[in-house]
Each structure stands twice: as C-alpha cells, then as structure tokens.
C-alpha positions in Angstrom: 0.0 0.0 0.0 2.7 2.5 1.0 4.9 1.8 -2.1 1.9 2.1 -4.5 0.7 5.4 -3.0 4.2 6.8 -2.7 5.1 6.0 -6.3 1.9 7.6 -7.5 2.4 10.8 -5.6 6.1 11.2 -6.4 5.3 10.8 -10.1 2.2 13.0 -10.2 3.1 15.8 -7.7 6.9 16.0 -8.3 7.1 14.8 -11.9 9.7 12.1 -11.0 10.5 8.9 -12.7 10.2 6.2 -10.0 11.4 2.6 -10.0 9.9 0.3 -7.3 11.8 -2.7 -5.9 9.9 -4.9 -3.5 12.8 -7.0 -2.3 16.6 -7.0 -2.0 16.8 -9.3 -5.0 14.8 -6.8 -7.1 17.1 -4.0 -5.9 20.2 -5.9 -6.9 18.7 -6.7 -10.3 17.9 -3.1 -10.9 21.3 -1.7 -10.0 23.4 -4.4 -11.7 24.9 -4.0 -15.2 23.9 -0.8 -17.2 21.8 0.6 -14.4 20.2 4.0 -14.8 21.4 6.9 -12.6 19.3 7.5 -9.5 19.2 10.8 -7.7 17.8 9.4 -4.5 16.7 6.1 -2.9 13.7 5.9 -0.6 14.0 2.6 1.2 12.6 0.6 4.1 15.2 -0.8 6.5 13.4 -4.2 6.6 12.8 -6.0 3.4 11.5 -9.6 3.2 14.9 -11.0 2.1 17.0 -8.3 3.9 15.7 -7.7 7.4 18.9 -6.0 8.9 19.5 -2.8 6.8 21.3 -4.7 4.0 19.4 -2.6 1.4 20.6 0.6 3.0 24.2 -0.6 2.9 23.9 -1.7 -0.7 22.4 1.5 -1.9 25.2 3.5 -0.1 27.8 1.3 -1.7 26.3 2.2 -5.1 26.8 5.9 -4.4 23.0 6.7 -4.2 21.8 9.1 -1.5 19.4 7.3 0.9 16.2 8.5 2.5 14.8 6.0 5.0 11.0 5.4 5.2 10.4 2.7 7.8 7.9 1.4 10.4 10.6 -0.2 12.5 12.4 2.5 14.5 14.1 3.1 17.8 16.8 5.3 19.3 19.4 2.6 18.5 18.1 2.5 14.9 18.3 6.3 14.7 21.9 6.4 15.8 22.8 3.6 13.4 21.3 5.1 10.3 22.5 8.7 11.1 26.1 7.2 11.3 25.6 6.0 7.7 25.0 9.6 6.5 21.4 9.0 5.7 19.9 12.2 4.3 16.7 12.0 6.4 14.2 9.5 7.8 10.4 9.4 8.0 8.6 6.9 10.3 5.4 5.1 9.1 3.6 5.9 12.3 0.8 8.2 11.3 -1.5 8.9 8.3 0.5 12.0 7.3 3.7 9.9 6.9 3.5 9.8 3.1 2.9 13.5 2.9 6.0 14.0 5.1 8.0 11.8 2.8 6.9 13.6 -0.4 7.9 16.9 1.2 11.3 15.4 2.3 12.0 14.1 -1.3 11.1 17.5 -2.8 13.2 19.3 -0.2 16.3 17.1 -0.8 16.1 17.2 -4.6 15.9 21.0 -4.6 18.7 21.5 -1.9 21.4 21.0 -4.5 20.4 24.3 -6.1 20.7 26.2 -2.8 23.9 28.2 -2.0 24.7 28.4 1.7 27.4 30.6 3.3 28.6 29.2 6.6 30.4 31.7 9.0 32.1 30.6 12.2 35.4 31.7 13.7 35.9 28.3 15.5 37.4 26.0 12.9 36.1 22.8 14.6 32.6 24.2 14.9 32.8 25.5 11.3 33.8 22.1 10.0 31.0 20.4 11.9 28.4 22.7 10.4 29.9 22.3 6.9 29.8 18.5 7.3 26.1 18.5 8.3 25.0 20.9 5.5 27.1 19.0 2.9 25.3 15.8 3.8 22.1 17.5 2.8 23.6 18.3 -0.6 23.6 22.1 -0.3 26.2 24.0 -2.1 28.5 25.5 0.5 31.0 28.4 1.0 32.7 28.5 4.4 34.5 31.5 5.9 35.7 32.3 9.4 35.0 36.1 9.8 32.1 38.5 9.3 34.2 40.6 6.9 34.8 37.6 4.7 31.1 36.8 4.7 30.2 40.3 3.6 32.8 40.2 0.9 31.3 36.9 -0.4 27.8 38.3 -0.4 28.9 41.5 -2.2 30.9 39.5 -4.8 28.5 36.8 -5.5 24.8 37.2 -6.3 23.7 33.7 -5.7 23.9 33.2 -2.0 20.5 32.0 -0.7 21.2 31.5 3.0 23.8 32.5 5.6 24.3 30.2 8.6 26.4 32.3 11.1 27.7 31.9 14.6 26.9 35.0 16.6 30.3 35.0 18.4 32.6 35.9 15.5 36.3 36.9 16.0 36.0 40.2 14.1 32.4 41.4 14.7 29.2 40.7 16.7 26.7 38.5 14.9 24.1 41.2 15.3 26.4 43.6 13.5 26.8 41.1 10.7 23.0 40.7 10.4 22.5 44.5 10.3 25.1 44.8 7.5 23.5 42.0 5.5 20.0 43.6 5.8 21.4 47.1 5.0 23.3 45.9 1.9 21.0 43.2 0.6 17.5 43.9 1.9 15.2 41.6 3.8 14.4 38.9 1.2 17.5 38.5 -0.9 19.2 36.2 1.6 18.0 34.3 4.7 20.1 34.4 7.9 20.2 31.6 10.5 22.0 32.4 13.8 23.9 29.9 16.0 24.9 30.6 19.6 25.9 28.8 22.8 24.2 31.3 25.0 21.4 29.9 27.2 19.8 33.4 27.5 16.6 33.1 25.6 16.6 36.8 25.0 19.4 36.3 22.6 17.1 34.4 20.3 14.4 37.0 20.7 16.8 39.8 19.9 18.2 38.0 16.8 14.8 37.3 15.4 13.5 40.8 16.1 16.6 42.3 14.4 15.7 40.5 11.1 17.1 37.0 11.6 15.1 34.2 10.0 16.0 31.3 12.4 17.9 30.8 15.6 19.5 27.5 16.8 21.1 27.1 20.2 24.3 25.1 20.5 24.7 22.3 21.1 22.0 21.0 18.9 20.6 17.7 17.7 21.4 16.8 14.1 17.7 16.4 13.2 17.0 19.8 14.7 19.8 21.5 12.8 18.8 19.8 9.5 15.1 20.5 9.9 15.5 24.2 10.7 18.0 24.7 7.9 15.8 22.9 5.4 12.8 24.8 6.5 14.5 28.2 6.0 15.8 27.0 2.6 12.3 26.0 1.5 10.9 29.4 2.5 13.7 31.1 0.6 13.0 29.1 -2.6 9.3 30.0 -2.4 10.0 33.7 -1.8 12.5 33.6 -4.8 9.9 32.0 -7.0 7.4 34.7 -6.1 10.0 37.4 -6.6 10.8 36.0 -10.1 7.1 36.3 -11.0 6.7 39.8 -9.6 10.0 41.0 -11.1 9.1 40.2 -14.8 7.5 42.4 -17.3 4.3 40.8 -18.5 4.9 41.5 -22.2 8.6 41.1 -22.8 9.6 38.7 -19.9 12.6 40.8 -19.0 12.9 42.6 -15.6 10.2 45.3 -15.0 10.4 48.8 -13.7 9.7 47.8 -10.1 12.7 45.4 -10.0 15.0 47.9 -11.6 14.2 50.5 -9.0 14.5 48.0 -6.1 17.7 46.3 -7.3 19.5 49.3 -9.1 20.3 51.2 -5.9 21.9 48.1 -4.3 24.0 47.4 -7.4 25.2 51.1 -7.4 26.0 50.9 -3.7 28.0 47.7 -4.2 30.0 49.2 -7.1 30.8 52.3 -5.1 31.7 50.3 -2.0 34.1 48.1 -4.0 35.5 51.0 -6.0 34.4 49.5 -9.2 33.2 51.3 -12.4 29.5 51.4 -13.3 27.3 53.2 -15.7 23.5 53.6 -16.3 21.7 54.0 -19.6 18.2 54.7 -20.7 17.4 53.4 -24.1 14.3 54.4 -26.1 12.8 53.0 -29.4 12.6 55.9 -31.9 9.2 57.0 -33.2 7.4 54.2 -31.5 4.1 56.1 -31.3 4.3 56.5 -35.1 5.0 52.8 -35.5 1.9 52.0 -33.4 -0.2 54.4 -35.4 1.0 53.0 -38.7 1.0 49.3 -38.0 -1.2 48.9 -34.9 -0.5 48.0 -31.3 -0.2 44.2 -32.1 2.8 45.0 -34.3 4.1 47.4 -31.6 4.0 44.5 -29.1 5.9 42.3 -31.5 8.6 44.9 -31.9 8.9 45.4 -28.1 9.3 41.6 -27.7 11.9 41.4 -30.4 13.9 44.3 -29.2 13.8 42.9 -25.6 15.0 39.5 -26.9 17.9 41.0 -28.8 18.9 43.2 -25.8 18.7 40.3 -23.4 20.8 38.2 -25.8 23.5 40.9 -26.0 23.4 42.0 -22.3 24.7 39.2 -20.1 23.7 38.5 -16.5 26.5 40.7 -15.2 24.4 43.7 -16.2 20.8 44.6 -15.3 18.3 45.1 -18.1 14.7 46.1 -17.5 11.7 47.6 -19.3 10.9 50.8 -17.6 7.6 51.3 -19.4 6.3 51.8 -22.9 9.2 51.7 -25.3 11.8 52.6 -22.7 14.5 50.3 -21.3 17.0 50.8 -18.4 20.5 49.2 -18.2 23.0 49.2 -15.4 26.4 48.3 -16.6 28.4 46.7 -13.8 32.2 47.0 -14.1 32.0 49.3 -17.1 33.1 52.9 -17.1 31.7 55.6 -19.4 33.9 54.8 -22.4 33.3 51.1 -22.3 29.6 51.5 -21.7 29.4 54.0 -24.6 31.0 51.5 -26.9 28.6 48.8 -25.6 25.6 51.0 -26.3 26.9 51.9 -29.8 27.2 48.3 -30.7 23.6 47.6 -29.4 22.3 50.6 -31.4 24.0 49.5 -34.7 22.9 45.9 -34.3 19.3 46.8 -33.7 19.2 49.1 -36.7 20.8 46.5 -39.0 18.3 43.7 -38.3 14.7 44.5 -39.4 11.9 42.8 -37.3 9.4 40.6 -39.0 6.0 41.7 -37.8 2.7 40.6 -39.4 4.3 40.1 -42.8 6.1 43.4 -42.6 9.9 43.9 -42.3 10.0 46.8 -39.7 13.3 48.6 -39.3 13.7 50.3 -35.9 16.4 52.5 -34.4 17.0 53.5 -30.8 18.4 56.4 -28.9 20.2 56.2 -25.6 21.3 58.4 -22.8 24.3 57.2 -20.7 25.7 58.5 -17.4 28.6 57.4 -15.3 28.1 56.2 -11.7 30.6 57.9 -9.5 30.5 59.6 -6.1 27.7 59.2 -3.6 24.6 60.4 -5.4 21.0 59.2 -5.0 19.9 56.6 -7.6 17.4 59.1 -9.0 20.2 61.5 -9.7 22.0 59.0 -11.9 18.7 58.1 -13.6 17.9 61.8 -14.2 21.3 62.3 -15.7 20.9 59.4 -18.2 17.4 60.7 -19.0 18.8 64.2 -19.8 21.3 62.7 -22.1 18.5 60.7 -23.8 16.7 63.9 -24.4 19.8 65.4 -26.0 20.1 62.3 -28.2 16.6 62.7 -29.4 17.0 66.5 -29.9 20.1 65.8 -31.9 18.2 63.7 -34.4 17.7 60.3 -32.7 19.4 57.0 -33.6 22.4 57.8 -31.4 23.9 57.4 -28.0 24.5 60.6 -25.9 26.7 61.0 -22.8 29.0 63.4 -21.1 31.7 62.3 -23.6 29.4 63.2 -26.5 28.6 66.5 -25.0 32.3 67.4 -24.5 33.0 66.4 -28.1 30.1 68.5 -29.4 31.3 71.5 -27.4 34.9 71.1 -28.6 33.8 71.2 -32.2 
C-alpha cells in the first residue's frame, strides 16, 4: 500500500521517474549492469529478504543518496542510520507519513540548487556545520569572519542563505546581520544564527533584528537539519514569487519595479568596491508613429523582439529592465563611461541593422540612448535623471544615437 501510494504521488506531484523494488533481489537486479542513474533512494530498513538494513548498505555502496522510510524504528536504529550519512528519515507511524516523505523528497532534490554561506570563527565548529550541511547536498562556501562573509555576499549574487555563529572573531553576529540587511535587503538572503548562550533573550533579539531562524548550541542533528531545510524551503518559495513579480508581463525581462529595487543596491555595491559602473536609458525611436501606422499588435511584436535582442546581448552581469512603454533601463556593472558607450553603440548598430518581421512586414527600428557614469555618492534618482537628460539630448540631436558626457564634450569642442 505504501509503495503504490508513494510511487503515484512522487510521479504526479513532483514529476519524478520512480522505480519500485519490492525486495533485495529486485534491488540488486535493478542496480546491476547498465543501471540508470538514480538521484535518490527511498527505502525501508526491513525487506522480506533483507531484514537487517542490508538494502541501506547496498544503496550507499552504489553511491546513491538514501532517505529512510520505515515502520521499525528506535533510538538505536536512529543512531545507526545517522552514522551512515542518511539524508533523512520518516517513520510510518501516522496517516501523514506519506505527505511528510513527499515533502522530504522535494526538499532534498531542490537542496542541490541552494547556496549556503557558513560563517564561524571556531574551525572545529565550522567544519561540523559544513559537514552537516554538505550531507544534505547544499552548495557551501565556508568563511571564518564576518568581513569575509560580507565580501562573499557582495561579490556573488547567488547566496540563498547564511548560517552564522553570533560569536565571531571580528564582529558581533548582530552587526553582521545588520550589515546584511542594509546591503542586501530583507528577502535576498535568509540568515540563520547559531549561539551557545542559554539566555533566551538572545534568540528573541536576533529574530527581532531581522534573523530568520535561531539554533542554540549544542543542537541535535535532526533539529539543525530540519531548521536549515525549513529556511531554505521558505527562501525558494520567496524567490519564486519574486521572479514572477520582477518580470515584465509582455517582454519577460525585468520590470520597472525590479529595476528601482535592485538598481540602488548594485550602485551601492559598485561604489563600496571602488568598481566602475554606468547607467543607460534606451528608447525606441518614433514608437508612437509605429503603433499608429501598423497597430498595437505590431508594436507589441517589436517590443518583444527588441527585448529578446537586448537580453541576448546584455549578459547576466548587467541589469536590463523595461521601464515602461518603449523605454529600457540598463545598469552596466564594471564598465566605465567609455566602455559602456562602446557597448551601447554596438547595441544601437545591431538593432538598426536587423529588421523585425511583424505581421508580414519587415520593420526597421532605431534606438536612442542616454548614458551616465556612476561615480560619487549620489541618489539613484540623480543617476537616472542624468541618463534621462542625455537621452533627451540624443533625441533632440536627431535620434538613432547614444549621448553621454563624452558626446557633450565632443560637441562643445567642435
């Protein structure tokens, strides 16, 4: 009953390909020879022809990650299977057991896509946490100081969760949390705090300061795993919602809201690292005339095509968004004014050279762009206004061109 129900739910709810083995003999037959690759094994400890965990040992010997689902369980059994690096276990002791197992499988299979930053100034404690998290198949970066943690977060944009001891050598864990929230906002990264203190107010202070979870040391392995998994699952759901909310409904690139939320953080990071950055506003020339001539359906096709071409040319290092109508915003990370100007010129020439097929018509489009350098501590709106002013100059000068401070200086010199 359990195997039939479980196979059905794993296939229907998670879209998995499931192979069922009802005995040790069937298991050996499946894994011998040219066996397919399995991401995970869900197994009972007691099979009819293998009553003493032989199936678990065999699966581990084949390099397959095991998840135990059993009705025979005790404290001794728990210690035995945890010593074998089992990912997790679910006991068949209640009607919700299958639901718990489906959730555990989903959690484990998605954990490999989660990046965890572990911070602890005690090498032994750091290694223990890394070992526990690695067993759950998370991707891990380990550092020993708060400063190193902030550097990793600033350098990489893919950290999902920070697991940090609150007693760091170079800074208080609360100071680290405050810096993370100031630099990266409330939803970009989840923060789990660890501490030996028995003062329950420490946990309350950490959570009120913006922490997502608190674990007191020493902790049980199951407690640590469950809390970390729970935070990771929340983060993946939040990220999924953010991805939906951040996309422009027509062009499927980032929207205005995302640009204004993320842009200031990118600018702040560039200034803090002393890196070059530039901001551009790009506009499709005579778009209203195009809509009036060909209709809004053709206008939508043109917007989609331009967005695809821009997205293809602008890699993930830079931020591209539709600001509204026919206007696009770009933040060039690591590019000064001259490099960004060259980048925009290439974009302009390529867009003009490739007509867009729309409703049987070959529509040639051109674009104008205003470009401003990011330097000094200005508000984000000031940078945006500067780029907007240069866009106005580009249009006033005849369109189909990129205008910047360099263009202005050149024009004044002539």
